[in-house]
Backbone as a printed PyTorch tensor [residue, N CA C, xyz], in Angstrom:
tensor([[[ 15.6770,  31.4930,   0.5860],
         [ 15.1090,  30.7950,   0.7220],
         [ 15.2650,  29.3290,   0.7150]],

        [[ 14.5370,  28.5080,   1.2290],
         [ 15.1350,  27.2460,   1.4920],
         [ 14.4070,  26.1270,  -0.1380]],

        [[ 15.2260,  25.5880,  -0.4510],
         [ 15.0470,  24.5470,  -1.3870],
         [ 14.0470,  23.0930,  -1.0350]],

        [[ 14.0400,  22.9320,   0.0190],
         [ 13.0630,  22.0700,   1.0400],
         [ 11.8550,  22.1430,   1.1190]],

        [[ 11.0260,  21.6570,   0.3820],
         [  9.3390,  21.3830,   1.1150],
         [  9.0740,  21.7570,   2.0830]],

        [[  8.0960,  22.4570,   2.5690],
         [  8.0250,  22.4110,   4.0500],
         [  7.2950,  21.7120,   4.3420]],

        [[  7.4770,  20.5150,   5.5540],
         [  6.3120,  19.5400,   5.9470],
         [  5.4700,  19.4730,   5.6680]],

        [[  5.1300,  20.8120,   6.3710],
         [  3.0510,  20.5390,   6.1240],
         [  2.2780,  20.8670,   4.7340]],

        [[  3.5000,  20.8200,   3.6670],
         [  3.3690,  20.6480,   2.1810],
         [  2.5990,  18.9510,   1.7140]],

        [[  3.6340,  18.6530,   2.9230],
         [  3.5000,  16.6150,   2.4570],
         [  2.8990,  16.0460,   3.1700]],

        [[  1.7120,  16.8750,   4.3880],
         [  1.2090,  16.0600,   4.6770],
         [ -0.0480,  15.3080,   4.0880]],

        [[ -0.5450,  16.2610,   3.3280],
         [ -1.3620,  15.5280,   2.5870],
         [ -1.3190,  14.5620,   1.0950]],

        [[ -0.0730,  13.4590,   1.2310],
         [ -0.1180,  12.9600,   0.3990],
         [  0.2050,  11.6890,   0.7080]],

        [[  0.0530,  10.4060,   0.1010],
         [  0.6830,   9.0850,   0.4300],
         [ -0.7910,   8.2540,   0.3930]],

        [[ -0.5480,   7.0870,   0.8370],
         [ -1.9860,   6.5390,   0.7350],
         [ -2.9050,   6.2840,   1.4330]],

        [[ -2.3910,   6.8390,   3.0150],
         [ -3.5430,   7.5040,   3.9260],
         [ -4.4110,   9.1100,   3.8120]],

        [[ -4.0920,   9.4080,   2.3000],
         [ -4.2000,  10.3480,   1.9630],
         [ -5.3020,  10.5630,   0.3260]],

        [[ -4.6200,   9.1730,  -0.0480],
         [ -5.6260,   8.7350,  -1.4130],
         [ -4.6470,   8.9150,  -2.2460]],

        [[ -3.6220,   9.2280,  -1.8140],
         [ -2.3000,   9.5380,  -3.1690],
         [ -0.9610,   8.3720,  -2.9400]],

        [[ -1.1340,   6.7950,  -3.9810],
         [  0.1060,   6.6370,  -3.3930],
         [  1.7230,   7.1930,  -3.5880]],

        [[  2.4670,   6.6080,  -2.8620],
         [  3.5420,   7.3210,  -3.3710],
         [  4.6940,   5.9270,  -3.7420]],

        [[  5.4140,   6.1550,  -4.7140],
         [  6.4860,   5.3680,  -5.6400],
         [  8.0900,   5.9640,  -5.7080]],

        [[  8.5790,   5.0610,  -4.7300],
         [  9.7390,   5.8320,  -4.6600],
         [ 10.8780,   4.7310,  -5.3950]],

        [[ 12.0790,   5.4150,  -5.6700],
         [ 12.8030,   4.8850,  -6.5250],
         [ 14.2570,   5.2910,  -6.2430]],

        [[ 15.2500,   4.0480,  -5.9540],
         [ 16.5900,   4.9840,  -6.3210],
         [ 16.9790,   5.3450,  -7.1370]],

        [[ 18.0370,   6.2320,  -7.4890],
         [ 18.9350,   6.9900,  -8.3010],
         [ 18.9740,   6.4350,  -9.2840]],

        [[ 19.7710,   5.3230,  -9.1630],
         [ 20.1630,   4.0910,  -9.9730],
         [ 18.7410,   3.6230, -10.6690]],

        [[ 17.6120,   3.7970, -10.4250],
         [ 16.1720,   3.5890, -10.9500],
         [ 15.6810,   4.4820, -11.3370]],

        [[ 16.2130,   5.4250, -12.1470],
         [ 15.7640,   6.7440, -12.5630],
         [ 14.6830,   6.7010, -13.7320]],

        [[ 15.6160,   5.4620, -14.6300],
         [ 14.5340,   5.1680, -15.8390],
         [ 13.4330,   4.5000, -15.5940]],

        [[ 13.2240,   3.4450, -14.5300],
         [ 12.3420,   3.0440, -14.0690],
         [ 11.2190,   4.0830, -13.4430]],

        [[ 11.3840,   4.8380, -13.0930],
         [ 10.7780,   5.7430, -12.3400],
         [ 10.0340,   6.4280, -13.6690]],

        [[ 11.1930,   6.8780, -14.6480],
         [ 10.3420,   7.7780, -15.8820],
         [  9.5180,   6.6050, -16.8380]],

        [[  9.9900,   5.4920, -16.7900],
         [  8.7340,   4.6640, -17.6620],
         [  7.5600,   4.1540, -16.3120]],

        [[  7.6780,   4.6140, -15.2840],
         [  6.6620,   3.9530, -14.7970],
         [  5.6030,   5.6310, -14.9120]],

        [[  6.1540,   6.7120, -15.0850],
         [  5.5410,   7.8500, -14.9430],
         [  4.6780,   7.4160, -16.7750]],

        [[  5.4900,   7.5550, -17.6960],
         [  4.9910,   7.4420, -19.1640],
         [  3.7290,   6.2640, -19.3550]],

        [[  4.2310,   5.2740, -18.2960],
         [  3.2830,   4.0610, -18.3440],
         [  1.7440,   4.8090, -17.7810]],

        [[  1.5570,   5.9670, -16.7880],
         [  0.0620,   6.2490, -16.3350],
         [  0.2450,   5.8910, -14.8760]],

        [[  1.5150,   5.8620, -14.1200],
         [  1.3780,   5.2820, -12.9160],
         [  0.5310,   6.4930, -11.5240]],

        [[ -0.4670,   6.1970, -10.8500],
         [ -1.0470,   6.8160, -10.3920],
         [ -0.1930,   7.1190,  -8.8850]],

        [[ -0.5710,   8.3940,  -8.6310],
         [  0.7250,   9.0520,  -7.6310],
         [  1.9130,   9.5110,  -7.6460]],

        [[  2.6730,  10.0240,  -6.6330],
         [  3.7900,  10.7720,  -6.9590],
         [  4.4740,   9.6550,  -6.6930]],

        [[  5.7750,   9.7940,  -7.6160],
         [  6.7220,   9.1540,  -8.1690],
         [  8.2230,   9.8360,  -7.6880]],

        [[  8.5160,   9.6890,  -7.0470],
         [  9.7820,  10.0650,  -5.9030],
         [ 11.5480,   9.4970,  -6.3580]],

        [[ 11.9780,  10.1920,  -6.2340],
         [ 13.5840,   9.6890,  -6.8680],
         [ 14.2860,   9.8680,  -5.5720]],

        [[ 14.8840,   9.1940,  -4.9720],
         [ 15.6860,   9.4950,  -3.7430],
         [ 17.0920,   9.4130,  -4.0500]],

        [[ 17.6020,  10.8780,  -4.0600],
         [ 18.8600,  11.0570,  -4.5800],
         [ 19.9170,  10.8940,  -3.4870]],

        [[ 19.5650,  10.6710,  -1.6480],
         [ 20.6650,  10.3540,  -1.0910],
         [ 21.3780,   9.3620,  -0.9270]],

        [[ 22.8580,   9.2290,  -0.6230],
         [ 23.7910,   7.8140,  -0.7830],
         [ 22.8400,   7.0450,  -0.0330]],

        [[ 23.4480,   5.5540,  -0.8720],
         [ 22.6200,   4.3240,   0.4560],
         [ 24.3080,   3.5150,   0.5950]],

        [[ 24.1630,   2.7460,   1.3700],
         [ 25.0270,   1.7900,   1.9220],
         [ 25.0200,   0.6450,   0.9600]]])
């Protein structure tokens, strides 16, 4: 079983679907958590990939 979400499940999110995406880098996890606790509208995504 794949641990990645099928792409067809990701189509109906984002600003075009009326659900904003808020992206945070891994080192901003505390800020992402604070945003959720503050009631941010939309999906909060934490990017765990390496960045240069």
